[in-house]
DSSP file (Angstrom, degrees, kcal/mol; ACC not computed):
  #  RESIDUE AA STRUCTURE BP1 BP2  ACC     N-H-->O    O-->H-N    N-H-->O    O-->H-N    TCO  KAPPA ALPHA  PHI   PSI    X-CA   Y-CA   Z-CA
    1    1 A M              0   0    0      0, 0.0     2,-0.2     0, 0.0     0, 0.0   0.000 360.0 360.0 360.0 132.1    0.0    0.0    0.0
    2    2 A E        -     0   0    0      1,-0.1     2,-0.2     0, 0.0     0, 0.0  -0.520 360.0-117.9 -75.7 136.8    1.3    3.4   -1.0
    3    3 A K        -     0   0    0     -2,-0.2     2,-0.4     1,-0.0    -1,-0.1  -0.526  24.1-135.7 -75.7 138.5    1.9    5.9    1.8
    4    4 A K        -     0   0    0     -2,-0.2     2,-0.3     2,-0.0    -1,-0.0  -0.817  20.1-169.8 -98.4 133.1   -0.2    9.1    1.7
    5    5 A F        -     0   0    0     -2,-0.4    28,-0.0     3,-0.3     0, 0.0  -0.897  17.7-159.9-118.3 150.0    1.5   12.4    2.4
    6    6 A K  S    S+     0   0    0     -2,-0.3    -1,-0.1     3,-0.1    45,-0.0   0.806  94.0  28.0 -94.0 -36.9   -0.2   15.8    3.0
    7    7 A A  S    S+     0   0    0     45,-0.1    60,-0.7     1,-0.1     2,-0.5   0.428 109.1  73.9-108.5  -0.6    2.7   18.1    2.3
    8    8 A V        -     0   0    0     58,-0.1    -3,-0.3     4,-0.0     2,-0.1  -0.962  69.2-154.5-116.7 122.9    4.8   15.9   -0.1
    9    9 A D     >  -     0   0    0     -2,-0.5     4,-1.8     1,-0.1     3,-0.5  -0.468  29.7-102.2 -97.1 171.3    3.5   15.6   -3.6
   10   10 A K  H  > S+     0   0    0      1,-0.2     4,-2.2     2,-0.2     5,-0.2   0.860 118.8  54.5 -57.6 -41.6    4.0   12.8   -6.2
   11   11 A S  H  > S+     0   0    0      1,-0.2     4,-2.3     2,-0.2    -1,-0.2   0.858 106.6  52.0 -65.8 -33.7    6.6   14.8   -8.2
   12   12 A E  H  > S+     0   0    0     -3,-0.5     4,-2.5     2,-0.2    -1,-0.2   0.898 109.2  49.6 -67.4 -39.1    8.7   15.3   -5.1
   13   13 A L  H  X S+     0   0    0     -4,-1.8     4,-2.3     2,-0.2    -2,-0.2   0.876 110.3  50.7 -66.5 -36.5    8.6   11.6   -4.4
   14   14 A E  H  X S+     0   0    0     -4,-2.2     4,-2.3     2,-0.2    -2,-0.2   0.913 111.1  48.3 -64.8 -42.1    9.6   10.9   -8.0
   15   15 A D  H  X S+     0   0    0     -4,-2.3     4,-2.6     2,-0.2    -2,-0.2   0.885 108.8  54.3 -64.4 -38.6   12.5   13.4   -7.6
   16   16 A F  H  X S+     0   0    0     -4,-2.5     4,-2.3     2,-0.2    -2,-0.2   0.936 109.3  47.8 -58.4 -47.9   13.5   11.7   -4.4
   17   17 A D  H  X S+     0   0    0     -4,-2.3     4,-2.5     1,-0.2    -2,-0.2   0.919 111.4  50.9 -58.9 -45.2   13.6    8.3   -6.2
   18   18 A T  H  X S+     0   0    0     -4,-2.3     4,-2.3     1,-0.2    -1,-0.2   0.911 110.1  48.9 -60.4 -44.4   15.7    9.9   -9.0
   19   19 A E  H  X S+     0   0    0     -4,-2.6     4,-1.0     2,-0.2    -1,-0.2   0.897 111.0  50.5 -65.0 -40.4   18.2   11.4   -6.5
   20   20 A C  H ><>S+     0   0    0     -4,-2.3     5,-2.8     1,-0.2     3,-0.8   0.955 112.8  45.8 -60.0 -49.9   18.6    8.1   -4.7
   21   21 A R  H ><5S+     0   0    0     -4,-2.5     3,-1.8     1,-0.3    -2,-0.2   0.850 105.9  60.0 -64.5 -35.1   19.2    6.2   -7.9
   22   22 A A  H 3<5S+     0   0    0     -4,-2.3    -1,-0.3     1,-0.3    -2,-0.2   0.775 107.9  46.6 -63.7 -25.1   21.7    8.8   -9.1
   23   23 A C  T <<5S-     0   0    0     -4,-1.0    -1,-0.3    -3,-0.8    -2,-0.2   0.258 124.3-105.3 -99.0  10.5   23.8    8.1   -6.0
   24   24 A G  T < 5S+     0   0    0     -3,-1.8     2,-0.3     1,-0.3    -3,-0.2   0.726  79.6 127.9  76.1  22.6   23.5    4.3   -6.6
   25   25 A L      < -     0   0    0     -5,-2.8    -1,-0.3    -6,-0.2    -2,-0.2  -0.841  61.2-122.4-114.0 150.0   21.0    3.8   -3.8
   26   26 A D    >   -     0   0    0     -2,-0.3     3,-2.4     1,-0.1     4,-0.2  -0.790  15.6-142.7 -87.3 123.2   17.6    2.0   -3.8
   27   27 A P  G >  S+     0   0    0      0, 0.0     3,-1.6     0, 0.0    -1,-0.1   0.769  98.8  69.2 -57.0 -24.9   14.8    4.4   -2.7
   28   28 A K  G 3  S+     0   0    0      1,-0.3   -11,-0.0   -11,-0.1    -2,-0.0   0.631  84.2  70.7 -70.4 -11.6   13.2    1.5   -0.9
   29   29 A E  G <  S+     0   0    0     -3,-2.4    29,-0.4    28,-0.1     2,-0.3   0.608  91.6  76.5 -75.1 -11.6   16.1    1.5    1.6
   30   30 A F    <   -     0   0    0     -3,-1.6     2,-0.5    -4,-0.2    27,-0.2  -0.768  67.9-150.5-105.5 144.7   14.7    4.7    3.0
   31   31 A E  E     -A   56   0A   0     25,-2.7    25,-2.4    -2,-0.3     2,-0.5  -0.959  12.1-159.0-109.8 131.6   11.7    5.3    5.3
   32   32 A L  E     -A   55   0A   0     -2,-0.5     2,-0.5    23,-0.2    23,-0.2  -0.943  10.0-178.1-112.9 128.9    9.9    8.6    4.9
   33   33 A S  E     -A   54   0A   0     21,-2.3    21,-2.9    -2,-0.5     2,-0.3  -0.957  11.4-155.5-132.4 114.1    7.7    9.8    7.8
   34   34 A E  E     +A   53   0A   0     -2,-0.5     2,-0.3    19,-0.2    19,-0.2  -0.685  26.8 154.7 -88.4 139.1    5.7   13.0    7.6
   35   35 A H  E     +A   52   0A   0     17,-2.9    17,-3.0    -2,-0.3    -2,-0.0  -0.960  42.1  43.3-154.8 170.0    4.8   14.8   10.8
   36   36 A D  E     -     0   0A   0     -2,-0.3     2,-0.3    15,-0.2    -1,-0.1   0.870  66.7-177.3  56.9  42.9    4.0   18.2   12.3
   37   37 A Y  E     +     0   0A   0     14,-0.2     2,-0.4    -3,-0.1    14,-0.2  -0.555   2.0 179.9 -73.2 130.6    1.6   19.1    9.5
   38   38 A I  E     -A   50   0A   0     12,-3.0    12,-2.2    -2,-0.3     2,-0.5  -0.997  18.9-154.0-136.5 129.4    0.2   22.7    9.9
   39   39 A E  E     -A   49   0A   0     -2,-0.4    10,-0.3    10,-0.2    -2,-0.0  -0.885  10.0-162.1 -99.2 134.6   -2.3   24.6    7.6
   40   40 A I  E     -A   48   0A   0      8,-3.4     8,-2.5    -2,-0.5     2,-0.1  -0.924  14.1-138.9-120.1 104.4   -2.0   28.3    7.8
   41   41 A P  E     +A   47   0A   0      0, 0.0     6,-0.2     0, 0.0     3,-0.1  -0.377  24.1 175.0 -63.8 135.5   -5.1   30.2    6.4
   42   42 A R        -     0   0    0      4,-1.9     2,-0.3     1,-0.5     5,-0.2   0.731  66.4 -32.8-107.8 -38.2   -4.2   33.3    4.4
   43   43 A D  S    S-     0   0    0      3,-1.7    -1,-0.5     0, 0.0     3,-0.3  -0.901  79.6 -72.5-163.6-172.1   -7.7   34.2    3.2
   44   44 A S  S    S+     0   0    0     -2,-0.3     3,-0.1     1,-0.2     0, 0.0   0.671 129.2  38.8 -71.0 -14.0  -10.9   32.5    2.3
   45   45 A F  S    S+     0   0    0      1,-0.1     2,-0.3     0, 0.0    -1,-0.2   0.607 116.2  40.8-109.8 -15.5   -9.4   31.1   -1.0
   46   46 A M        +     0   0    0     -3,-0.3    -4,-1.9     2,-0.0    -3,-1.7  -0.930  50.5 174.3-135.4 155.1   -5.9   30.2   -0.1
   47   47 A F  E     -A   41   0A   0     -2,-0.3     2,-0.3    -6,-0.2    -8,-0.0  -0.977  19.7-139.2-150.0 157.1   -3.8   28.6    2.6
   48   48 A T  E     -A   40   0A   0     -8,-2.5    -8,-3.4    -2,-0.3     2,-0.3  -0.759  18.0-160.8-109.1 163.5   -0.3   27.6    3.1
   49   49 A F  E     -A   39   0A   0     -2,-0.3    19,-2.1   -10,-0.3     2,-0.3  -0.997   9.1-176.8-145.8 149.3    0.9   24.4    4.7
   50   50 A N  E     +AB  38  67A   0    -12,-2.2   -12,-3.0    -2,-0.3     2,-0.3  -0.969   9.4 159.8-140.2 154.9    4.1   23.2    6.2
   51   51 A A  E     - B   0  66A   0     15,-1.7    15,-2.7    -2,-0.3     2,-0.4  -0.915  33.9-110.5-156.3-179.3    5.2   19.9    7.7
   52   52 A K  E     -AB  35  65A   0    -17,-3.0   -17,-2.9    -2,-0.3     2,-0.5  -0.959  19.6-158.5-122.6 145.7    8.4   18.0    8.5
   53   53 A L  E     -AB  34  64A   0     11,-2.8    11,-2.7    -2,-0.4     2,-0.6  -0.983   5.0-157.0-125.6 119.0    9.6   14.9    6.7
   54   54 A T  E     -AB  33  63A   0    -21,-2.9   -21,-2.3    -2,-0.5     2,-0.5  -0.862   6.8-161.4 -98.5 126.5   12.0   12.6    8.4
   55   55 A V  E     -AB  32  62A   0      7,-2.9     7,-2.0    -2,-0.6     2,-0.4  -0.918  11.0-173.0-108.0 127.8   14.1   10.4    6.1
   56   56 A T  E     +AB  31  61A   0    -25,-2.4   -25,-2.7    -2,-0.5     2,-0.3  -0.970  14.7 166.0-128.1 137.7   15.7    7.4    7.7
   57   57 A R  E >  S- B   0  60A   0      3,-2.3     3,-1.7    -2,-0.4   -27,-0.1  -0.938  75.6 -14.2-146.6 125.2   18.2    4.8    6.3
   58   58 A K  T 3  S-     0   0    0    -29,-0.4     3,-0.1    -2,-0.3   -28,-0.1   0.901 128.2 -50.8  50.1  51.0   20.2    2.4    8.4
   59   59 A N  T 3  S+     0   0    0      1,-0.2     2,-0.5     0, 0.0    -1,-0.3   0.597 113.3 119.1  64.5  13.3   19.4    4.2   11.7
   60   60 A I  E <   -B   57   0A   0     -3,-1.7    -3,-2.3    25,-0.1     2,-0.4  -0.953  42.5-177.3-108.1 123.4   20.5    7.5   10.3
   61   61 A S  E     +B   56   0A   0     -2,-0.5     2,-0.3    -5,-0.2    -5,-0.2  -0.919  14.4 179.1-124.5 147.3   17.8   10.1   10.2
   62   62 A K  E     -B   55   0A   0     -7,-2.0    -7,-2.9    -2,-0.4     2,-0.4  -0.990  18.3-142.3-143.3 139.8   17.5   13.7    9.0
   63   63 A T  E     -B   54   0A   0     -2,-0.3     2,-0.3    -9,-0.2    -9,-0.2  -0.883  16.9-172.1-109.6 135.0   14.4   15.9    9.1
   64   64 A Y  E     -B   53   0A   0    -11,-2.7   -11,-2.8    -2,-0.4     2,-0.3  -0.901  26.5-114.6-122.1 149.0   13.5   18.4    6.3
   65   65 A L  E     -B   52   0A   0     -2,-0.3     7,-0.3   -13,-0.2     2,-0.3  -0.658  38.4-175.7 -78.9 138.6   10.9   21.1    6.1
   66   66 A T  E     +B   51   0A   0    -15,-2.7   -15,-1.7    -2,-0.3     2,-0.3  -0.804  32.9  59.2-128.0 171.4    8.2   20.4    3.5
   67   67 A G  E >  S+B   50   0A   0    -60,-0.7     3,-1.3    -2,-0.3   -17,-0.2  -0.724  89.0  11.1 110.4-160.2    5.2   22.3    2.1
   68   68 A N  T 3  S-     0   0    0    -19,-2.1     3,-0.1    -2,-0.3   -20,-0.0  -0.261 129.0  -0.2 -58.9 134.7    4.9   25.6    0.4
   69   69 A A  T 3  S+     0   0    0      1,-0.2     2,-0.3   -19,-0.0    -1,-0.2   0.780  99.3 127.9  59.3  33.5    8.1   27.2   -0.8
   70   70 A T    <   -     0   0    0     -3,-1.3    -1,-0.2    -6,-0.0     3,-0.1  -0.748  46.9-158.9-112.8 167.1   10.4   24.5    0.5
   71   71 A H     >  +     0   0    0     -2,-0.3     4,-1.9    -6,-0.2     3,-0.3  -0.338  32.6 148.5-139.7  52.8   13.1   22.5   -1.3
   72   72 A W  H  > S+     0   0    0     -7,-0.3     4,-2.9     1,-0.2     5,-0.2   0.828  70.7  57.2 -63.4 -33.6   13.6   19.4    0.8
   73   73 A V  H  > S+     0   0    0      2,-0.2     4,-2.7     1,-0.2    -1,-0.2   0.917 107.7  47.6 -66.2 -40.9   14.5   17.2   -2.2
   74   74 A A  H  > S+     0   0    0     -3,-0.3     4,-2.3     2,-0.2    -1,-0.2   0.907 113.4  48.3 -64.0 -41.1   17.4   19.5   -3.1
   75   75 A D  H  X S+     0   0    0     -4,-1.9     4,-2.1     2,-0.2    -2,-0.2   0.914 112.3  48.9 -64.4 -42.5   18.5   19.5    0.6
   76   76 A F  H  X S+     0   0    0     -4,-2.9     4,-2.5     2,-0.2    -2,-0.2   0.918 109.8  52.2 -61.0 -44.7   18.2   15.7    0.7
   77   77 A S  H  X S+     0   0    0     -4,-2.7     4,-2.3     1,-0.2    -2,-0.2   0.914 108.3  50.6 -59.6 -44.5   20.2   15.4   -2.5
   78   78 A D  H  X S+     0   0    0     -4,-2.3     4,-1.5     1,-0.2    -1,-0.2   0.916 110.6  49.9 -58.4 -43.4   23.0   17.6   -1.0
   79   79 A D  H  X>S+     0   0    0     -4,-2.1     5,-2.4     1,-0.2     4,-0.6   0.880 108.1  53.1 -65.7 -37.7   23.0   15.3    2.0
   80   80 A L  H ><5S+     0   0    0     -4,-2.5     3,-1.2     1,-0.2    -1,-0.2   0.937 109.6  48.1 -59.5 -46.2   23.3   12.2   -0.1
   81   81 A R  H 3<5S+     0   0    0     -4,-2.3    -1,-0.2     1,-0.3    -2,-0.2   0.771 108.9  53.9 -68.0 -26.1   26.3   13.6   -2.0
   82   82 A K  H 3<5S-     0   0    0     -4,-1.5    -1,-0.3    -5,-0.2    -2,-0.2   0.540 116.4-115.6 -82.2  -7.9   27.9   14.5    1.4
   83   83 A G  T X<5 +     0   0    0     -3,-1.2     3,-1.6    -4,-0.6    -3,-0.2   0.666  67.1 144.4  83.5  17.0   27.5   10.9    2.5
   84   84 A V  T 3 <S+     0   0    0     -5,-2.4    -4,-0.2     1,-0.3    -5,-0.1   0.856  76.1  41.1 -56.8 -37.1   25.1   11.7    5.4
   85   85 A F  T 3         0   0    0     -6,-0.3    -1,-0.3     1,-0.2   -25,-0.1   0.258 360.0 360.0 -98.3  12.7   23.1    8.5    4.8
   86   86 A S    <         0   0    0     -3,-1.6    -1,-0.2    -6,-0.1    -2,-0.1   0.446 360.0 360.0 -88.1 360.0   26.1    6.2    4.2
């Protein structure tokens, strides 16, 4: 069963998979856990949202901000290249 996220969209998950594979890693080795989801009303037609996404591999975890105007996949990619999850 596919995990449902509120602040992480399908294209971000596809980018996550791509970044893992580019570093020679299987995306299935990682556990993604979304938490601290908050909706912030701006007016009657719009709202922003933020959450945190914790990525874990082999007992190594890192938490990224997700939601509007975030770039967690780029931050994750930088961490992969730095060897954070090795």
